[in-house]
N, C-alpha and C positions, 0 to 999 in steps of 0.2 A: 450582155445585149441590152439595147436601149429601149425595145418594146417590150411591155410588161402585161403578162396575160391577165384575163378577167373574164368575168360572166356577168350578163346583165342583170339587173335588180331583180327581176321575177323570174329567173331561171338559173338553174345549176346551184352549187354549193360554194363555189369559189368566189370570194368577193376582193375587191381593192379599193384602196384608197390612195392615190397619188397626187403628189404636189410636182408640178413641172415649172421651174422657174430659168428664166433666161436673161443674162445681161449681155450687152452688146457694146462693142466700140467700133467706131467708122461708119455706122450705117445711117445715112442722112434722112430726115424726115421720119422717123420710127422710134418709138419709145426705148430709152436705154435699158430699161427692165420690163418685165412683164411675166406674169405667173397664172397658170391655171390650177384649179382643183378638180381632178376627176373622180367620179365613184363609179367602179365597174366600166372604166373606159369610157365614160360619158361626162363632158364638161358640166361641172355644177356651179363653178365660182370662175371669176376673172378679175384681175389687177394688173394695172401698168402704171408706171411714172407720169402718165399725163394725167389720169383721171385721179390717181391718188386715194381710191376707197376700193375695196372689195364689193363685186357686183354679183349678186346671185344670177344664175341661168337657167334654172329650172323652176318649176312652180313650187314642187315640194320643198326645195331647199329655201326658197323665199318664205314660206310659212314657218319653217324652223327658225330661220333667222329673226322673224317677226315675233315668235313665240319666245325666243331666247336671245335679246340684243346683244347679250354679253358675249354670245357666240359669235357673233359678227366682228364685235370689237377685237375680240382675240385675233381674229383672222386678218382684221386691218393692221393691228399691231405687228403682227408677225411679217406681213408683207412688206412693211416699212423697214423692219430690222433686216429682214433678207435683202431688200433693195439696198440698204447700205454696205451691207457685209459683201455681196456679190459684186456691187460695183467696186467697192475697194479692192476686191480680188482680182478682178479683170484688169483694173488699172495696174495693180503690182505684176501680174503676170505679163503684161504688154511691155511694161518698162525693163522686169528681169530678161526677158526672151529677146529683148531689143526689136520689137515689133511695132513700133510707135504709128507706123502707117498701115493702111488697109484695113479689111473688116476682120473683125475677131468677134467670137461669140463662145460665152461659157454659160453652159447650161447644168442645172442641179436638178436630179429627179430623186424623190424621195417619197417614203410612204409605207404602208404596210399592206400585207394580204393576210386573208382571214376564211378558213374553212369552216362553214358553219354546220358541217357534218361531224368533223372530228374536233373542233373546238380549236384547233392548232391556228398560230399566227406567225407572222415573221416581219421583221421591218428590214427597209434598205434605204440606202443613201449613196447616191453616185455621182460624180460629175464629169462632165466631157468638156474638152476645150477645143474649138475649130474642129467638131466633128468626131473626135477621137475621146476614147476613154482616157480620162487624167487622174482620177482619185476616187476611192470608194472608202467607205468605213466597214470596218468588220465588227459587227456588233455583239459577236460572241468574246472575240480577244480585247475588244475596244481600242483598237489601233487603226490607223488609215494606210490604205494600201495603195501604193504608187506604183503603177505597171511601167511606167516611163522615166528615164532620169531627170527631165525637165521639171516633175512632179514632187521630186524628193525634198526639195526646200520647204514645199507647202506641206509635205507630209511632217517634217520636223516640226515647223512651227505649229501646226494643227495637234500634231500629237503632244504637244506640251500642255495644252489647255485642257486638263481633265474634265474640269466642271462642264464645258460645252459638250465633250464626248459623252458624259453621263447625263447631261441633258437630252441629247439626241436619242440615248438608249430609253429614257423615260418615254420620250415622245413616240418613237417607233415601235417600241414593245410593249407599252401599256395604254397610253394617253389615246393614241390614234386608233389602235385595234377596237377599244371600247367605243370611241367615235363612230368607226364605221359599223359596228353593230347596230348601233343608234340610228345610223342613216339608214341602213337596210330596211330596219324596222320601220321607220319613218316613211321612208319612200313607199314600201309596199301598201302599208296602211293609207297613205295619201292617194295612191293611184288607184288602188282598189275601190276607195270610197267615191272618188272623182269619175271612175270609168275611164281615164285616161293613161293607157299605157303605151308611150312614145319615147322614142329617143331623141335627145338634142344633138343638134349638129355639132360635131367637135371641131373647134378653132384648129385647124392642121398645122397653122403656121408656128406654133408652139413645137412640134415636132421637126418640122420639115427645114427651117432655115439651119438648124445644127447639124445635119447631116452632108451639107455642102462644104468642101475646103475653101478656105480664104480666097484660092486663086480663082473662083469663079462667083465674082460679086454679082454679075448678072442673072444668075440662078438664083441668088438668095434675094434679089429685086423681084424676080418674078414671084416667088413664094410670099414675099410681103405684099403682093398684089393680091392675093386670094381673098 
């Protein structure tokens, strides 16, 4: 499933850190790459290929980035790396599948979930192409899962790059869970101290444009106008 369960920062025991990245082809007047970071389903950061930097979207993350500039620098660098990677991937897919015309969307959703009661965490990394599951990473077996034949060549190529797979394992099973714990504690402290317990509106275009098949560009256009 493409929707990832979570709980809001000041309630519940399950928390999530998710990165939603989208590369597009054939969409006029729209960034060819954009990404959002979400903590407990609330957008906390945004990046696209036009602004070329990571923008904090809530007060507590702005303060965290101000207190720790290297944290912001890490995200900016990761966004730029992911932009180049996803752009190259969608260009390769369009050529391989002979889809040089029309609108095409590649979305990557990755991150981790953490239960602050049991202490358990799990990572995830999955990609969709034109609104359908395309490929996902099995973090236990350290191999890519291709549910459809058109993803098999991508699976073979990505399986061969063991360094990248082990890098993902480190991010999703170690680094990001640690950061998620830090974010939850930081947000709680900040919100309780300032007396502001509000939810930031999520930029729904990150999700909606990838659910429509390529033969419905008018629906995609409507979503882009949100």
